[in-house]
N, C-alpha and C positions, 0 to 999 in steps of 0.2 A: 267844328269839333277837333282838336288838335290829336294826332296820329301819336299812341304811344309809343316809344323806342327803347326797348331794353337788350342790351348785350348779350350773345347768345353765343354759350359753347356747349358745342354738339357734341363733344369728346366720349361721353357716356351713354351716347346713344346711337351713335352710327358708325362705321366700320369703315371709313375711310379715312386715310390719315395725309399730312404733307409727306411726299411733295403732290401727290395726288390732288389733293385736298389743296388749294390755293386761293379762298376767298380771303376778301378782307373786310375786316370789321363788320361780321356778320351780326344782324341786328334783329330780333322778331319785334314786329309792328301790330301782330294781332295773334292769337291762335290758329296756328296753319298757313300765316304769312309771313316772311324775310326779305330783307333786303340785304346788300353785300357790293363790295366791290369787286371789279373784274378785273384784271391785268391782262392784255393780251399778250403771251409769251412764245407763241409758237408761229413762224411764217407759213402764209396759207400757199404757198406754192405759186400756181396759176390763177387761183380764184382772186377776182376781181371784188373785195370783201374787207370789211374792217376786220373780221375775225374768220378764221376758217371753220367750216361746218363741224370739223371733230372737235376742234378747241371750244367752240360755242357751245356743242353737246356736253363736252366734259363739265364746264361751269355751272350751266343750267341745269344738268342733272344731278349735280351735288346740292346746286342751291334749292333744288327743289324735294329732295329727300330729306335735305336740314327742316323746310317747311313742314313734311309730312311727319318727322320726328317729335316736332313739337304737338301733333295731334296724338302720338300713340300712346294707349291707356296704358302699356305693357312697360314695365320698368325695364332697364338694363339694355344693353347693345342689339341693335337688328340689322341686318344686311337689307338695304333697299337695292335690288337688280332690275334696271333698266330691263324692259322689254321690247317696248314700242316707244316710238318718239317720231312726232309732226313736226318741222321746222318750217316757218315762213321769213324771209331773208327781206327786210325793207331798205336797208341801206348798202350803197355800191362803197367802195373806199380801197384804202389800202394799208400795207402793214407801217407806212411810214407817219399814218395819222395817229391822233392821240391814242396811245395804251390803254387807257384809264377807262372803264365803262361803269354802268350799275345796273347789277341786276335784281330783279324781283321775283317771289314767287308765292302762289298760293296753292294750297294743296289740301285734299281731302281723302278718308280711309273709307271707300266703299264696304270694306270688309277687313277683317282682323290681317288678312293675306296679301292684300291689295292696298295700292297707294296712288294716287294720280297728281299731278303737279299743272299747273298753266304757270310758264314763265316768259319772262322778256329781258331784254337788254336795251339798255339806253345809253347816249354819249351822255357828258355832262354837261350840256346844253339839253337835254332832256329829249333828244331827237331818236323816234324809234329806229334799234338797229335790226333787231331780230325777236321773233315770238318761238318758242319750244315748248309743247305739251310733250309729257312723260307718264307712261304707265311702269308701275315699278310693281314686281313681287316681293314679298315681307316677308322674311325669315329671322327668327331669333338668332343669336349667336349660337347658342347651344345646340339648335338644331342644324345649323349649317356647319359646324365643326363635326357632328356626327357624321353629317352628311357626306362630308369631303375630306376626312381622317387620313385618306390614304394619300391626297395632295397637300399635306403639312409639309412646311419647311421654312427654313431662317430664309428671309428676305435680305442679302448680303447688301451690305452700304455701296452706295455709289459714288463717284468724283465727282457724277455731273446728273443736275437733272432730265432723265429721257424724254420726258413731258415737254421740254423747250426744243428738244430736236429730234422727233421721234425716230423709229426705227426706220432705215430703209428696204424695201424690199429688194430680193434679187430678181431682177428685171426692172419695171417690168417689160414683156416682150410683145409681138403683133403676131396673132395667129390668125390669120385673114382680118375679119373687122373685130377680133376680139382682143382685148391686150389682157395678161396674164403675169403675177410675179408671185413668190413664194418667202416666204419670212418663216425663222425659226425661234419660238419663244424663249427667252431665259428669265430667269427670277431678276434679274439687273434690269429688265424691260416694265417690271409691274411695281415697283415700291410705292406703298402706301394705297394700293391694291391687290389684297388685302395682307396686313400684315399676317405671317405666318402663314398663311394661305394664298401665294401671290399668282393673280389672274390677270391675264392680258385684258384690261378695260375696254368694252366695246366702244368707246370714244376715241379710242387709239385705233381700233378697227378701223372706226369710220374715216379718222384721218389717214389710215392708209389706201382706203378703196379713193378718197379724194385725189390720192397719189395718183391713182390709176385713171381716173378722169382727167389730169393734169396729161396723162401720158395720150389717151384717145385723144384731147384737143390737140396736143402738140401734130398728131399725124395727121388729123382730118383737115386742118385749119394751116393758114399760112403762118411763117414764123412770126412771134409776137404778140400771136392773138392770147387772150386770157378769157376765163369764163365767168359770168356773174350769177352765182346761185340765186335762185327763186325760191326754191323750197324744196324738201327733202322728206323721205319717208324712210324709217327706219324698222326694219325687225329684228332683234337679237333673240335666238335658240337658246344657246347653250355659252358656257365661260369655255375660255381658251387657256389651255394650262401649258407651264414651262415643258419644255421638251417634246411638245408639236407642232408639226408644220403648217402655218397657215397657208393655202392657195386662195389667191386673192383674183378675181377676174370681171371685165366689165367689158360693154359695148354699150354704143349710141343708138338713139332711137328717136324719132319724131316724137315732138310733145305737144299736148293738147295747150298747155299753158304758158310755153316760153320757145323760146328758139329750139331746143333740144332735150332729150333726156338722157341720162347715163343709167345704165341699169347696172349693177355689182353685185358680185355675192362673192362672201367668204367660207371656205369651207376647210374641214380636217378631215382627209379622206373622203368617205362618203357623206360626212355631218355636214350638214348646211349651219354656219355659227350665225351668220347675218346678215340681211340683204340691204339694199339700198336702192330708192328710184330717184334721183336727184332731177329736177328741172333747172335748168339753165341758160343764158341768151350768149353767146360769144360776143365778145368785144375786142376792139383794138384800141 
């Protein structure tokens, strides 16, 4: 049986826009199932990976929410806020490889306020790169805008795409066995996430946490050592808004499934914004 393929324009259903949204040729293959092209944009740093964990999470989480939007019986735009994600990485590689990948997502709506998606990335030869399972809170646009009315602000145009070169932490520096750095969020860091309510994307928070892992690996291993991600678990608790300073810290531990595990946390003051546990193998 031939699978149907229908071009999908999610504009009236979701609340992420360009440049944060960067999928190519989004297509619905069945209710709740979509596919799209993914172009690798961001240097993965010291990760020995085809695509960095944060950028992988960004594209696949967006693909998953697009799939969920095709199932939502309620009309109008909705915010799909990623709360949990679990990734498994199948392919090592580097940024000099083919930047074009193919993503697929299959979604379900357990309740009107929750969505789930199973997603994956493959190379153009069909080889598996990674899988990501995501859980979302689903909030209608009118409710979201009432909840965060005090956060409404114009998102100024930017001369460059901040997701190609993510913002750098101040630091990070080592404090004993822990690395820590800070970044103050501005509206210019959040174009397309979300228009009129700029919030620092959790996928970019994950990218910043991966840069802390870079620092930990550089401190703990000989020069030239990279790290190959095996899997990561992410939990996101709150949005980060312009004017807030994010403190990101991390340390290394033993891993039951790989060479090492990096535990990272992002906080605003005493509030925990997000956490990751990432298993990886050091490679030379």
